Phi, psi and omega in degrees: 000146181297150182302325185286354175272348185280316189302316185297310177298321178293322176294321177297318179292321177295320177295320177295318177296319180295325179297315179291320180304318181294337184266347185226138176267170174076218184299322182294348180283319182260344181301321177298328178293320181292327184269311188287319182294312176296324178297317178297318180294318180295320178296320178295320177297318180293321179291329184274352182266140176215120182268126175247121181216157178236117183275157178257206178093193182280347175228074184291150181220152172264127179244128174235103189065237179263352179275143179222150182225121176301138183300330183294345180257016180263127177258233182294144178239128185229140175263129177255116181277183183292332180291325182261001186298312183298316181293320182293322179273353182253253187295334181272354185289127174278127181299338179272001181287153173271117185235129169235099182249124172250111190301336182273358175253121190279350186243149181233161169236133177247125184240118178288135177261121182262359180291120182292334181275350182267125180285350181280117181288327180197161174256141178226118183217149179271145178206148176286340184236064186293324181293321180293315178299313180297317180297318178297315180296318178297327181287327186258346181285163176296153180296145176284156175296148182299334180272002177250101180288151173293135178288130181286157180292140175251112185228189179240000000 
């Protein structure tokens, strides 16, 4: 999570601890600080984490958080740089797309879904290592049809 997201929740936890501190003497005075400040930090870490992984085996899958997509249903893979991010998340965004956007990460990966039974046209998710994720997906997915060109990277 970006650094600018941290101060307000930590200040809120400190103010809540101070509120309890003013009402109780002794151990109960410092205990809220010991509990609430680390708890706020752990919650912020948990909210900012998203695990993106590609599993192996006979049925490999792309996992973004709790959602998963079998690799056999992956089509074109595109890296969206900072220059095209606003347009991709704005006027060009399909409402049926699966989107996981973390605003403090400037790059996205767009993965076409080729499953005819899936109403989701593509997945769009933010990652700090888009080139590495895209290269892995391109290496393990089924080959594209010759008449379907790979979408070039859009970057800044």
